[in-house]
C-alpha positions, 0 to 999 in steps of 0.5 A: 516604570510606573513610579518613573512615569509619575515622576516624569523622569525622561532619562533615556538610559533608564527607559532603555533599561526598563524596556530591555528587562521587560523583553527578558521577563515577557514570558513570565509577566502577568497581565497587570505587569504588562499593562502597567509597563506599557501604560508608563511608556505611553504616559511619557510618549516613549515608544519602544517598538521591539518591547511592545512587539515582545509583550504582544507575542507573550499575550495570547498565552495568558489572554484569559487572565486579563481583567477589564482594566488591564485590557483598557490600559494595554490597548490604550498604550498601543493607541497612544503610541501609534503602534498597530497590531491587528492580531492582538486587537482582534484577539482582545475584541473577543475578550472584550465581548466576553467581559463586556459588563466588567468595563466601566463607562470610562473604560468603554470610552478608552476602548473606542478611542484605541480602536479608532485612533489606529483605524481598526474597524471591528464591526462585531465589536463596534456593534456590541460597544454601541449597545453597551454605551447606550446602556451606560450613557448617563454614566459617561463623563463629558470627556468620555462622551467626546471620545466615544462620539469622535471614535465612532466618527473616525471609524465612519460608523453610521447609526442614526439612532446611536448618534441621536441618543448621544446627542440628547445626552450631550445636550442635556449636560452641555454646561459640563463640557469644557472647550475641547470636548465641545469642539471634538463633538462638533467635529465628529458630527461634521465628519459623519455629515450628521446634520443634527441642527439642535445639537449644533445650535446648542454646541455653538451657543455654549462655544460662544459662551466659553469663547474665552477658554477655547483653544485655537484648535477648538475654535477651528473645529467648531467653525468648520463643523458649522460650515460643513453642516451648513448650520448658520451661526452669524454671532459665532462667525462674526466674533471669531472673524475679529478674534482670530486676527487678534490671536493669530500668532497662537494658531497653528498651520492646521488651525489656520487651514480649518478656519479659512476653509470654514469661512470659505465654505460658509461664503463669509468673505472677511478681508481683514481675517483672510489678510491676517491668515495669509500673512501668518501662513507666509511667515511660516513658509518653512513649515508649509506642506502640500495640503496646507498650500492647496487649502489656503489657495482654494479658500482664498479663491472661493471668497474672491480675496487675493493675497499677492505674496501667497499666490506669488510664492506658492508655485515655487513650493509646488515645483520644489515639492511636486512629488508630495502633491496629490492630484487633488491638491494640484487641482485645487491650486489650478482651480484657484488660479483659474478663478482669478484668471492668473495665467502662471505658465510655470505653475501649469507647466509643473502641473502638466509635467506631473499629471502623466505620472499619476494614476487617474483611473482604476484599471479594474473598474468598468462601472455603468453610467451615472450609478452614483456620485457626489455632485460638484457641491459635494466635491467642493465640500470635500476639497475644503474639508480635506484638512479636517483629518489631515494635519501634517504632510505625512497625512497628506501623502497618505491621502494622495495615495488613492485615486483623485476625486473625479471632480478634481479631473473636471477642475483641472480641465476647467482651469486649463479652459479658463486660462486658454492653456492648450495641452493636448496630451493632458486634455486627452488623459483627463477626458479619458479618465473622466469617461472611464470613471463615469460612475462617479459623475453627476450630471452637473460635472458632465456639464462642466467638463463639456463646457471646458472641452468646448472652450478649448475646441477639444472634441473627445469622442468619449466625452461627447458620448457622455454628454449626449447620454447625460442629455438623454437620460439625466436632463431632469436633474439639470437646471435650465441653464445647465441644460442649455449650456450642455446643448450648446457645448455639444453643438460647438464640439460638433456632436451630430444627432440623428433624426430620432435623437433630434426629435427626442430632444425637441420633445424634451424641450416642449414639456410644459414643465421645461421653459427653454429658449427657442435658440436652445431647442434649435441647437439640440435639433441641429445636425450641422458639422463641427465648428470651432468654439469662438473662444474661452467661455466664462465658466460658472463659479460654484458657491462653496458647498 
């Protein structure tokens, strides 16, 4: 098997015979034999699940005989072939801890990669590996440093000291890093939101120095990391704004999504770049998947650049593949059309038909008001950052299986309000869901939801109560403009205030730290009956987070 893999022999009959014979001999195979066979299959990306499961069954009986190198090859093979076996990985976690000092620095990197690729977060093992990695960090080669950083980032491990140590070593040896490891490191810190400015500036400078050897995917990851962490690097963005259009044919759909979202998040409206990206995406229409469509439309709207062909054909893709679109993706698309004031009724009919069939609320959740949240800016970043780890439609479907972000529900309401599309059933569902998920709301989201409801004259008791509570309890977290807009929306929705609430509101507005117009003070104190909104009010356009 090892010789055949080295010679790159791809004969199906040969490998089927090797797999069949391995299954027969599994009970008598030694750890080294198992590891070599699995490594050979992984090297050629040949997956025989039955054989792998049979070898895994025979493993516990000889677990203690596995050496460090055998464990590394065994687990790395499962990871590279995307075969998850939790029992085996948990058993090997104990064995790794017992023989930790037998592993070389390179093998530690492979172990982290294996557990991360399969999404197996073994807390105790990760703690042990972190300590050992710190001890041998100077022996790690650039590729293994990148694997360690990226692995812990994929598992969502938050450890400031650990990542600071790794950042220091990466900066010290930055000139040794090839282009791809540079991009993986940048992506890892962006994924975790670790804003190490010095590291990103060093990475950006080195990436620019190696710009000629960077692959499209590496370019996309580096740009996305700088934009996501809000690290300014004008030289890098200026150069690739011109270079990407020149090499547009070499960029995959995923890379184009990352590039467009990076420029959108950074607030860089580059018409020539976005025009080329839009043309390339349209030329690859058969390979489009929901996350790509949503990301592209969203990014174009954030920089206020229209691409006629893309926006004209996207609704048909949504209609044909509606079942594969998540609520978050539909919200991104609705927000894009809303920002451009494109009243595409067939598209919104499609979205309207989908929302009642989706789960918007966790029925078991009964959270308190304003316990936590990400804010609209964070939600905006999440929307653009959704493609960081979603590279195909299968990943998009997995992402869509969870509840949508509460910001997406607010964006849907805003889109209906901007385009004056009144759908009572949908508005009721969205308002009910927003109120039920109040723990995920921040005050700014409440303002946006109330403003959209007021624009459509949709008086929802729960949403009005939510706005009143926000005004009473969270006013210090709002800007003057948001505070005035919230008060105005409540007034337009007929929110009556009793005498005590009116006095409290007026007292709030009389604080010396707050300068609010007399008209707003009057609005906050009135007890007038409900009146219809005069029309669709202009909604604020949030800048990319």
